[in-house]
N, CA, C and O atoms as a GROMACS GRO file, in nm:
protein
  248
    1UNK      N    1   8.508  11.270  10.764
    1UNK     CA    2   8.529  11.211  10.634
    1UNK      C    3   8.567  11.065  10.654
    1UNK      O    4   8.652  11.031  10.737
    2UNK      N    5   8.503  10.980  10.577
    2UNK     CA    6   8.527  10.837  10.593
    2UNK      C    7   8.584  10.778  10.466
    2UNK      O    8   8.534  10.803  10.356
    3UNK      N    9   8.690  10.701  10.480
    3UNK     CA   10   8.750  10.629  10.369
    3UNK      C   11   8.748  10.482  10.404
    3UNK      O   12   8.796  10.442  10.510
    4UNK      N   13   8.692  10.401  10.315
    4UNK     CA   14   8.692  10.257  10.337
    4UNK      C   15   8.710  10.188  10.203
    4UNK      O   16   8.642  10.220  10.106
    5UNK      N   17   8.801  10.093  10.198
    5UNK     CA   18   8.819  10.017  10.075
    5UNK      C   19   8.711   9.911  10.064
    5UNK      O   20   8.638   9.883  10.159
    6UNK      N   21   8.702   9.852   9.946
    6UNK     CA   22   8.599   9.753   9.917
    6UNK      C   23   8.604   9.635  10.015
    6UNK      O   24   8.499   9.588  10.060
    7UNK      N   25   8.722   9.588  10.048
    7UNK     CA   26   8.738   9.474  10.139
    7UNK      C   27   8.676   9.502  10.275
    7UNK      O   28   8.610   9.416  10.333
    8UNK      N   29   8.697   9.621  10.326
    8UNK     CA   30   8.643   9.657  10.457
    8UNK      C   31   8.492   9.670  10.453
    8UNK      O   32   8.423   9.630  10.548
    9UNK      N   33   8.439   9.725  10.344
    9UNK     CA   34   8.294   9.738  10.332
    9UNK      C   35   8.228   9.600  10.326
    9UNK      O   36   8.127   9.578  10.392
   10UNK      N   37   8.286   9.509  10.249
   10UNK     CA   38   8.229   9.375  10.235
   10UNK      C   39   8.234   9.296  10.365
   10UNK      O   40   8.138   9.228  10.400
   11UNK      N   41   8.346   9.304  10.436
   11UNK     CA   42   8.365   9.225  10.557
   11UNK      C   43   8.323   9.298  10.684
   11UNK      O   44   8.326   9.241  10.794
   12UNK      N   45   8.284   9.426  10.669
   12UNK     CA   46   8.241   9.510  10.782
   12UNK      C   47   8.347   9.514  10.893
   12UNK      O   48   8.318   9.491  11.010
   13UNK      N   49   8.469   9.542  10.852
   13UNK     CA   50   8.582   9.547  10.944
   13UNK      C   51   8.604   9.690  10.994
   13UNK      O   52   8.560   9.786  10.931
   14UNK      N   53   8.671   9.702  11.107
   14UNK     CA   54   8.714   9.835  11.153
   14UNK      C   55   8.827   9.879  11.063
   14UNK      O   56   8.910   9.798  11.022
   15UNK      N   57   8.830  10.006  11.034
   15UNK     CA   58   8.920  10.059  10.932
   15UNK      C   59   9.032  10.141  10.994
   15UNK      O   60   9.006  10.235  11.069
   16UNK      N   61   9.155  10.106  10.963
   16UNK     CA   62   9.272  10.179  11.012
   16UNK      C   63   9.362  10.212  10.894
   16UNK      O   64   9.413  10.122  10.827
   17UNK      N   65   9.381  10.340  10.868
   17UNK     CA   66   9.464  10.382  10.756
   17UNK      C   67   9.608  10.398  10.801
   17UNK      O   68   9.636  10.456  10.906
   18UNK      N   69   9.699  10.346  10.722
   18UNK     CA   70   9.842  10.367  10.741
   18UNK      C   71   9.873  10.500  10.673
   18UNK      O   72   9.876  10.509  10.551
   19UNK      N   73   9.895  10.603  10.753
   19UNK     CA   74   9.906  10.739  10.699
   19UNK      C   75  10.027  10.761  10.610
   19UNK      O   76  10.026  10.852  10.527
   20UNK      N   77  10.130  10.681  10.624
   20UNK     CA   78  10.247  10.699  10.538
   20UNK      C   79  10.224  10.651  10.396
   20UNK      O   80  10.289  10.698  10.303
   21UNK      N   81  10.131  10.556  10.379
   21UNK     CA   82  10.104  10.501  10.245
   21UNK      C   83   9.968  10.541  10.192
   21UNK      O   84   9.946  10.537  10.071
   22UNK      N   85   9.875  10.578  10.280
   22UNK     CA   86   9.739  10.609  10.239
   22UNK      C   87   9.655  10.486  10.214
   22UNK      O   88   9.548  10.494  10.155
   23UNK      N   89   9.703  10.370  10.260
   23UNK     CA   90   9.630  10.244  10.244
   23UNK      C   91   9.590  10.191  10.380
   23UNK      O   92   9.647  10.230  10.482
   24UNK      N   93   9.490  10.102  10.381
   24UNK     CA   94   9.448  10.048  10.510
   24UNK      C   95   9.551   9.946  10.559
   24UNK      O   96   9.605   9.869  10.481
   25UNK      N   97   9.575   9.949  10.686
   25UNK     CA   98   9.680   9.867  10.747
   25UNK      C   99   9.657   9.718  10.726
   25UNK      O  100   9.753   9.644  10.700
   26UNK      N  101   9.535   9.673  10.738
   26UNK     CA  102   9.507   9.530  10.723
   26UNK      C  103   9.531   9.482  10.580
   26UNK      O  104   9.583   9.372  10.560
   27UNK      N  105   9.494   9.562  10.482
   27UNK     CA  106   9.519   9.524  10.342
   27UNK      C  107   9.669   9.512  10.316
   27UNK      O  108   9.713   9.423  10.242
   28UNK      N  109   9.747   9.600  10.375
   28UNK     CA  110   9.892   9.592  10.362
   28UNK      C  111   9.940   9.462  10.425
   28UNK      O  112  10.022   9.391  10.367
   29UNK      N  113   9.890   9.431  10.544
   29UNK     CA  114   9.932   9.314  10.620
   29UNK      C  115   9.905   9.184  10.545
   29UNK      O  116   9.990   9.095  10.543
   30UNK      N  117   9.788   9.172  10.483
   30UNK     CA  118   9.752   9.048  10.413
   30UNK      C  119   9.788   9.054  10.264
   30UNK      O  120   9.756   8.961  10.189
   31UNK      N  121   9.853   9.160  10.222
   31UNK     CA  122   9.898   9.178  10.083
   31UNK      C  123   9.786   9.158   9.981
   31UNK      O  124   9.804   9.091   9.880
   32UNK      N  125   9.672   9.217  10.009
   32UNK     CA  126   9.558   9.207   9.919
   32UNK      C  127   9.555   9.325   9.823
   32UNK      O  128   9.618   9.428   9.848
   33UNK      N  129   9.483   9.309   9.714
   33UNK     CA  130   9.466   9.418   9.619
   33UNK      C  131   9.390   9.531   9.687
   33UNK      O  132   9.295   9.507   9.761
   34UNK      N  133   9.433   9.652   9.663
   34UNK     CA  134   9.374   9.766   9.732
   34UNK      C  135   9.285   9.844   9.637
   34UNK      O  136   9.323   9.872   9.524
   35UNK      N  137   9.165   9.880   9.683
   35UNK     CA  138   9.066   9.943   9.596
   35UNK      C  139   9.043  10.091   9.623
   35UNK      O  140   8.956  10.152   9.561
   36UNK      N  141   9.118  10.150   9.713
   36UNK     CA  142   9.097  10.291   9.747
   36UNK      C  143   9.231  10.362   9.759
   36UNK      O  144   9.321  10.315   9.828
   37UNK      N  145   9.242  10.474   9.692
   37UNK     CA  146   9.359  10.558   9.708
   37UNK      C  147   9.311  10.699   9.736
   37UNK      O  148   9.223  10.750   9.666
   38UNK      N  149   9.367  10.761   9.836
   38UNK     CA  150   9.325  10.893   9.880
   38UNK      C  151   9.419  10.996   9.820
   38UNK      O  152   9.541  10.984   9.831
   39UNK      N  153   9.362  11.096   9.756
   39UNK     CA  154   9.443  11.200   9.692
   39UNK      C  155   9.507  11.292   9.797
   39UNK      O  156   9.465  11.294   9.912
   40UNK      N  157   9.607  11.366   9.754
   40UNK     CA  158   9.672  11.462   9.844
   40UNK      C  159   9.574  11.566   9.894
   40UNK      O  160   9.579  11.608  10.009
   41UNK      N  161   9.483  11.608   9.806
   41UNK     CA  162   9.382  11.708   9.844
   41UNK      C  163   9.291  11.654   9.954
   41UNK      O  164   9.257  11.725  10.048
   42UNK      N  165   9.252  11.527   9.941
   42UNK     CA  166   9.166  11.467  10.043
   42UNK      C  167   9.240  11.452  10.176
   42UNK      O  168   9.182  11.474  10.282
   43UNK      N  169   9.370  11.415  10.170
   43UNK     CA  170   9.448  11.405  10.293
   43UNK      C  171   9.460  11.542  10.360
   43UNK      O  172   9.454  11.553  10.482
   44UNK      N  173   9.478  11.646  10.278
   44UNK     CA  174   9.487  11.782  10.332
   44UNK      C  175   9.358  11.820  10.404
   44UNK      O  176   9.362  11.881  10.511
   45UNK      N  177   9.245  11.785  10.345
   45UNK     CA  178   9.117  11.814  10.408
   45UNK      C  179   9.103  11.739  10.541
   45UNK      O  180   9.055  11.795  10.639
   46UNK      N  181   9.146  11.614  10.543
   46UNK     CA  182   9.142  11.535  10.667
   46UNK      C  183   9.231  11.600  10.773
   46UNK      O  184   9.191  11.611  10.889
   47UNK      N  185   9.351  11.644  10.733
   47UNK     CA  186   9.443  11.708  10.827
   47UNK      C  187   9.382  11.836  10.884
   47UNK      O  188   9.391  11.861  11.004
   48UNK      N  189   9.320  11.916  10.798
   48UNK     CA  190   9.257  12.040  10.844
   48UNK      C  191   9.143  12.012  10.941
   48UNK      O  192   9.130  12.080  11.043
   49UNK      N  193   9.060  11.913  10.911
   49UNK     CA  194   8.950  11.877  11.001
   49UNK      C  195   9.004  11.830  11.136
   49UNK      O  196   8.949  11.864  11.240
   50UNK      N  197   9.111  11.753  11.133
   50UNK     CA  198   9.172  11.704  11.258
   50UNK      C  199   9.223  11.821  11.342
   50UNK      O  200   9.200  11.826  11.463
   51UNK      N  201   9.292  11.914  11.278
   51UNK     CA  202   9.343  12.031  11.350
   51UNK      C  203   9.230  12.112  11.411
   51UNK      O  204   9.242  12.159  11.524
   52UNK      N  205   9.122  12.130  11.337
   52UNK     CA  206   9.006  12.204  11.389
   52UNK      C  207   8.949  12.135  11.513
   52UNK      O  208   8.916  12.201  11.611
   53UNK      N  209   8.937  12.005  11.508
   53UNK     CA  210   8.884  11.930  11.622
   53UNK      C  211   8.977  11.938  11.742
   53UNK      O  212   8.932  11.952  11.856
   54UNK      N  213   9.108  11.930  11.717
   54UNK     CA  214   9.205  11.940  11.826
   54UNK      C  215   9.197  12.078  11.891
   54UNK      O  216   9.206  12.089  12.014
   55UNK      N  217   9.180  12.183  11.811
   55UNK     CA  218   9.166  12.319  11.866
   55UNK      C  219   9.039  12.332  11.948
   55UNK      O  220   9.039  12.394  12.053
   56UNK      N  221   8.930  12.272  11.900
   56UNK     CA  222   8.803  12.278  11.973
   56UNK      C  223   8.816  12.208  12.108
   56UNK      O  224   8.764  12.258  12.208
   57UNK      N  225   8.884  12.095  12.112
   57UNK     CA  226   8.904  12.023  12.238
   57UNK      C  227   8.992  12.106  12.331
   57UNK      O  228   8.965  12.113  12.451
   58UNK      N  229   9.097  12.167  12.277
   58UNK     CA  230   9.186  12.249  12.359
   58UNK      C  231   9.111  12.367  12.420
   58UNK      O  232   9.136  12.404  12.535
   59UNK      N  233   9.019  12.426  12.345
   59UNK     CA  234   8.940  12.538  12.398
   59UNK      C  235   8.849  12.492  12.511
   59UNK      O  236   8.826  12.567  12.606
   60UNK      N  237   8.797  12.372  12.501
   60UNK     CA  238   8.709  12.320  12.606
   60UNK      C  239   8.784  12.296  12.737
   60UNK      O  240   8.728  12.307  12.845
   61UNK      N  241   8.911  12.263  12.726
   61UNK     CA  242   8.993  12.233  12.844
   61UNK      C  243   9.031  12.359  12.920
   61UNK      O  244   9.068  12.352  13.037
   62UNK      N  245   9.023  12.474  12.856
   62UNK     CA  246   9.065  12.601  12.918
   62UNK      C  247   8.962  12.650  13.013
   62UNK      O  248   8.980  12.756  13.074
   0.00000   0.00000   0.00000
């Protein structure tokens, strides 16, 4: 799942989300208007996908 705000799409920047706020780290740093907000449901889906991938990697290591 990919989340990118308008600023990142326009400037083709690498995207890093600050997980405590749900906003991109660079937008926070430069105090720019933010165009994307991720809902709790979307964050939950991201968390579940991450856990599934971590389990898959752990199984490969065994």
